[in-house]
C-alpha atoms as one frame of an Amber mdcrd trajectory, in Angstrom:
protein
 148.716 110.387  68.824 147.938 111.341  72.418 147.977 107.674  73.411 151.508
 107.315  72.050 152.642 110.389  74.029 151.225 108.888  77.245 153.017 105.572
  76.633 156.270 107.369  75.864 155.967 109.424  79.059 155.425 106.306  81.183
 158.388 104.628  79.557 160.561 107.582  80.495 159.366 107.507  84.139 159.925
 103.729  84.303 163.452 104.135  82.958 164.210 106.721  85.648 162.993 104.360
  88.415 165.044 101.479  87.022 168.155 103.678  86.878 167.611 104.870  90.460
 167.156 101.288  91.623 170.372 100.195  89.982 172.166 103.185  91.495 170.904
 102.256  94.930 172.066  98.664  94.480 175.518  99.867  93.499 175.806 102.439
  96.259 174.593 100.300  99.191 177.667  98.645 100.775 177.571  94.875 101.328
 177.245  93.799 104.943 180.271  91.694 105.952 179.556  88.304 107.528 181.552
  88.230 110.771 182.908  84.927 112.077 184.610  83.767 115.253 188.412  83.646
 115.020 190.117  80.717 113.318 192.610  78.888 115.549 195.335  76.475 114.421
 197.711  74.924 116.983 201.231  74.585 115.579 202.927  73.469 118.801 202.970
  71.125 120.641 202.417  68.329 118.173 199.581  65.874 118.703 200.049  62.832
 120.961 203.138  64.075 122.740 204.130  63.574 126.381 205.961  65.837 128.795
 207.841  64.860 131.931 207.663  66.935 135.075 210.292  69.684 134.790 210.198
  69.936 131.001 208.962  72.994 129.131 205.997  73.028 126.777 206.112  75.575
 123.960 202.579  76.455 122.863 202.074  78.344 119.588 198.858  78.950 117.686
 197.764  80.944 114.671 194.697  83.058 115.438 192.915  85.074 112.757 191.554
  88.585 113.254 192.247  90.677 116.327 191.365  88.546 119.355 190.953  90.180
 122.735 192.091  87.040 124.537 194.094  83.916 123.669 194.554  81.445 126.535
 195.600  77.823 127.067 194.280  75.130 129.380 195.231  71.549 130.156 192.213
  69.242 130.235 192.212  65.778 131.784 189.750  63.410 133.403 186.513  64.629
 134.965 185.436  66.467 138.077 183.178  65.030 140.754 180.775  67.940 140.819
 179.553  68.298 137.234 181.221  65.572 135.138 183.169  68.134 133.112 186.884
  67.908 132.303 189.307  69.026 134.982 190.879  72.173 133.553 194.241  73.609
 134.570 194.876  77.152 133.345 198.271  77.446 131.682 198.083  81.195 131.070
 197.754  83.676 128.200 199.468  83.512 124.833 201.157  86.668 123.543 201.217
  87.721 119.889 204.587  87.501 118.193 204.842  90.987 116.695 201.871  91.528
 114.366 201.975  88.059 112.853 198.722  86.593 114.225 200.890  83.903 115.848
 200.483  83.675 119.618 202.766  81.750 121.940 203.759  80.951 125.508 206.007
  78.530 127.408 204.792  76.460 130.332 206.858  74.248 132.658 205.198  70.999
 133.733 205.065  70.420 137.493 203.612  67.667 139.663 200.708  70.035 140.347
 199.533  69.440 136.786 197.905  66.235 137.972 194.406  66.912 139.321 194.005
  67.157 143.069 191.948  64.459 144.758 188.945  66.785 144.933 188.931  67.055
 141.151 189.516  63.402 140.417 186.632  61.082 139.598 187.717  57.525 138.705
 184.153  56.318 138.250 183.247  58.952 135.666 184.274  59.191 132.052 187.922
  59.662 131.101 188.947  62.050 128.351 192.183  62.029 126.420 194.481  64.613
 128.062 194.803  67.661 125.864 195.944  71.255 125.608 193.118  73.555 124.561
 193.678  77.015 123.085 190.761  79.447 123.390 190.527  82.649 121.316 187.913
  85.323 121.957 187.011  88.427 119.971 183.896  90.528 119.420 182.385  87.962
 117.071 182.646  84.870 119.227 184.833  82.233 120.877 186.835  79.418 119.268
 188.339  76.463 121.152 190.807  74.059 119.537 192.594  71.153 121.234 195.528
  68.829 120.607 196.192  65.595 122.511 199.060  66.181 124.935 199.819  64.424
 128.227 201.659  65.801 131.247 203.311  62.888 133.041 203.182  62.563 136.815
 206.949  62.225 137.286 210.330  63.372 136.057 213.068  61.303 134.475 214.305
  60.015 137.850 210.797  58.971 138.844 210.740  56.459 136.014 214.403  55.440
 135.779 214.465  54.608 139.518 211.807  51.975 138.819 212.657  50.863 135.283
 216.428  50.637 134.766 216.014  50.749 130.977 214.046  53.964 131.034 216.958
  56.407 131.036 218.757  55.002 128.006 215.921  53.459 126.051 213.060  55.861
 126.479 214.244  59.360 127.137 216.884  61.379 125.364 217.687  64.438 127.465
 218.289  66.406 124.282 214.815  65.650 122.934 211.701  67.335 124.225 209.056
  66.049 124.663 209.381  62.688 126.363 208.165  59.939 124.081 207.649  56.239
 123.761 206.853  54.582 127.046 203.834  56.370 128.420 200.726  54.453 127.365
 197.949  56.395 129.035 196.707  58.092 132.198 194.917  55.550 134.349 195.241
  56.638 137.944 196.527  59.247 140.331 199.495  58.917 142.677 198.638  59.217
 146.333 194.948  58.488 146.029 193.391  55.859 148.348 193.458  52.357 146.882
 189.700  52.020 146.972 189.269  54.745 144.387 192.053  53.759 141.998 190.657
  52.568 138.695 192.763  49.370 138.576 196.204  48.073 139.496 199.045  46.068
 137.959 197.486  42.643 138.514 194.117  43.686 137.102 195.809  45.044 133.974
 198.100  42.035 133.478 195.137  39.657 133.718 192.838  41.782 131.549 190.389
  42.424 134.394 190.504  46.230 134.566 186.740  46.664 134.731 186.696  45.036
 138.155 188.835  47.684 139.819 191.645  46.943 142.247 192.724  43.266 142.260
 195.004  41.931 144.998 193.805  38.754 146.766 196.630  38.690 149.317 197.755
  40.634 152.342 201.073  42.244 151.478 203.365  40.913 148.755 202.801  37.196
 148.097 205.454  34.575 147.454 205.751  32.797 144.129 203.998  29.767 145.619
 201.037  31.887 146.704 200.795  33.621 143.351 201.098  30.346 141.446 198.306
  28.780 143.482 195.986  31.754 142.961 196.754  32.111 139.263 196.018  28.440
 138.555 193.046  28.015 140.872 191.232  31.327 140.436 192.270  32.569 136.987
 192.939  29.485 134.867 196.676  29.855 134.259 197.790  26.284 133.599 201.501
  26.874 133.025 203.279  28.417 136.021 207.061  28.606 136.330 209.778  30.402
 138.259 211.832  30.665 135.082 210.904  32.196 131.759 209.409  30.014 129.042
 208.131  30.343 125.486 204.693  31.931 125.313 204.601  33.317 128.850 201.824
  35.915 129.094 202.086  37.344 132.612 205.110  37.998 134.832 205.199  38.463
 138.613 208.020  40.358 140.345 209.430  39.927 143.859 208.434  43.437 144.954
 204.738  42.739 144.420 204.207  43.757 140.806 202.643  42.190 137.706 203.176
  42.891 134.007 201.582  41.786 130.766 203.910  40.477 128.059 203.407  42.339
 124.786 206.408  41.233 122.666 208.222  37.903 122.425 211.626  37.203 120.850
 212.321  34.705 118.063 212.334  31.882 120.609 208.972  32.910 122.038 210.460
  34.288 125.249 209.079  37.545 126.739 211.061  40.579 125.592 208.780  43.589
 126.226 206.023  44.271 128.727 203.354  46.753 129.805 202.423  47.337 133.432
 200.365  49.658 135.604 202.648  51.468 138.033 200.550  51.675 141.170 198.425
  54.799 141.095 200.332  56.452 138.282 200.546  55.617 134.605 200.382  52.531
 132.471 203.843  52.154 130.955 205.758  49.994 128.508 209.211  48.534 129.133
 211.677  47.362 126.494 212.825  44.532 128.744 210.840  41.777 130.436 212.843
  42.112 133.657 213.592  45.860 133.939 212.793  46.437 137.630 215.697  44.635
 139.317 217.233  47.784 140.789 213.948  49.331 141.889 211.115  48.603 144.317
 209.325  46.141 141.990 212.262  43.731 142.105 213.146  40.789 139.907 210.896
  38.538 137.837 210.166  35.389 139.856 207.040  34.003 138.202 205.881  33.386
 134.631 202.359  32.327 133.691 200.285  31.364 130.660 196.935  29.731 129.885
């Protein structure tokens, strides 16, 4: 009888401890897992291009209550530490209490890195706008591929007569279509340019600057060099079916990328000096500019 009383007493005590334990589990608040802010870039869209003088509208959704939301333009690499050249675009401001942050930035020629921040022999990154959000829990960086061009509409249309009507609609922002990729920097010494028009047209970009003449050569000089040094067996002063490379009177080369139904060149790509690699919707688009008229056609 006494043994049963002892067991009953212990059961009662055990029940009390179990109840207290459950109460403590219920009453202790769960510790929230804090995370860095989430960032989603809504504007500009990926793989867009902006001429000098055009405005870039940057908008991003940022979760939480960030203490800072900023934007940078990243391109190429710096000499000193092989990190992307970063141009600060400024701070984004919240639109009301919506968690959407935005700003507008006007592209200028200064958006291209200065010579001190330009390293042609180091790695090249895809140009991009990066939005950085910071709060008490951490930092989040999100990027979208965007390129700031080195010139305005006149810069390109003064060289390529088809540019104004074919490539750029003044009522559409951003600029689209002809800009293939950043490959050099205007105004930099030739020795440090990554490659030029001839190197690109001949597919020899890894060898750097290619120009085996002093000044602008004649068609005869170009024809001799192309056949003797580079294996181009068909050289002509007039266009022909299957032509692969074109030389222009102002000292410029292009690579043919599209041929018409008769096999004649109809579209080209060419490296414009120290600036960008661009496409043209005409095989002879430079007649009114410094590159001049097509005077030589070549194929292997």
